[in-house]
C-alpha positions as CSV (number, residue, x, y, z in Angstrom):
1,X,77.5,92.5,103.8
2,X,81.2,91.9,104.6
3,X,80.5,91.6,108.3
4,X,77.6,89.2,107.8
5,X,79.5,86.9,105.4
6,X,82.6,86.9,107.6
7,X,80.5,85.5,110.4
8,X,79.2,82.7,108.1
9,X,82.4,81.4,106.6
10,X,85.2,79.3,108.1
11,X,88.0,81.5,106.5
12,X,86.9,85.1,107.2
13,X,90.3,86.4,106.1
14,X,89.6,85.4,102.5
15,X,86.4,87.5,102.4
16,X,86.7,90.6,100.3
17,X,84.0,93.0,99.1
18,X,84.7,95.3,96.2
19,X,82.3,98.1,95.3
20,X,81.8,99.4,91.8
21,X,79.5,102.1,90.7
22,X,78.0,102.4,87.2
23,X,74.9,103.6,85.5
24,X,73.0,100.5,86.7
25,X,73.8,101.1,90.3
26,X,76.2,99.6,92.8
27,X,77.8,96.3,92.1
28,X,79.2,94.5,95.2
29,X,81.7,91.8,94.2
30,X,82.0,89.3,97.1
31,X,85.1,87.1,97.0
32,X,85.2,84.1,99.3
33,X,87.4,81.0,99.7
34,X,86.2,78.1,97.4
35,X,85.5,76.0,100.5
36,X,83.1,78.6,101.8
37,X,81.2,79.2,98.6
38,X,78.5,76.7,99.5
39,X,78.0,78.4,102.9
40,X,77.6,81.8,101.3
41,X,75.2,80.6,98.6
42,X,73.3,78.3,101.0
43,X,70.9,75.4,100.2
44,X,68.9,76.3,97.1
45,X,70.4,79.8,97.3
46,X,68.6,80.8,100.4
47,X,71.6,82.5,102.1
48,X,72.4,84.4,98.9
49,X,68.8,85.4,98.5
50,X,68.8,86.8,102.1
51,X,71.9,88.9,101.4
52,X,70.1,90.2,98.3
53,X,67.0,91.1,100.4
54,X,69.3,93.1,102.8
55,X,70.8,94.9,99.9
56,X,67.4,95.7,98.5
57,X,66.4,97.2,101.8
58,X,69.6,99.2,101.9
59,X,68.9,100.4,98.3
60,X,65.4,101.5,99.2
61,X,66.8,103.5,102.1
62,X,69.6,105.1,100.0
63,X,67.6,105.4,96.8
64,X,70.1,103.2,94.9
65,X,70.2,99.8,93.3
66,X,72.6,97.2,94.6
67,X,73.7,94.0,92.9
68,X,75.7,91.2,94.4
69,X,78.2,89.0,92.5
70,X,79.7,86.1,94.4
71,X,83.2,85.0,93.4
72,X,85.5,82.4,94.8
73,X,89.0,83.3,95.9
74,X,90.5,82.1,92.6
75,X,88.6,84.9,90.8
76,X,86.2,82.5,89.1
77,X,82.6,83.5,89.2
78,X,80.3,81.0,90.8
79,X,79.0,80.0,87.4
80,X,78.4,77.4,84.8
81,X,81.2,75.0,85.5
82,X,81.2,75.3,89.3
83,X,79.8,72.4,91.3
84,X,78.9,72.5,95.0
85,X,78.0,69.3,96.8
86,X,77.1,67.7,93.5
87,X,74.7,70.5,92.6
88,X,75.6,72.5,89.5
89,X,75.4,76.3,90.0
90,X,74.2,78.3,87.0
91,X,75.3,81.9,86.3
92,X,75.1,83.6,89.6
93,X,74.6,87.3,89.8
94,X,72.0,88.3,92.4
């Protein structure tokens, strides 16, 4: 995921993926620069959905469940009060 996202964004040095394991599976917390947040989410969430599909395939192969949380570089989750290109983004854990 980190390799793919770094190729999408304009500031690849700001991309960080943290992995946490709990009883629900593996949570990948993707941190990106605020300017790149729209690129990672994509129009109508298409890019984020594609990342989720890749994780689902990986989970099937490894018999695990992967979740992706996209966070901007300020540590704020891309959530209720985040606006991208005038479009309000709702709670965003995929």
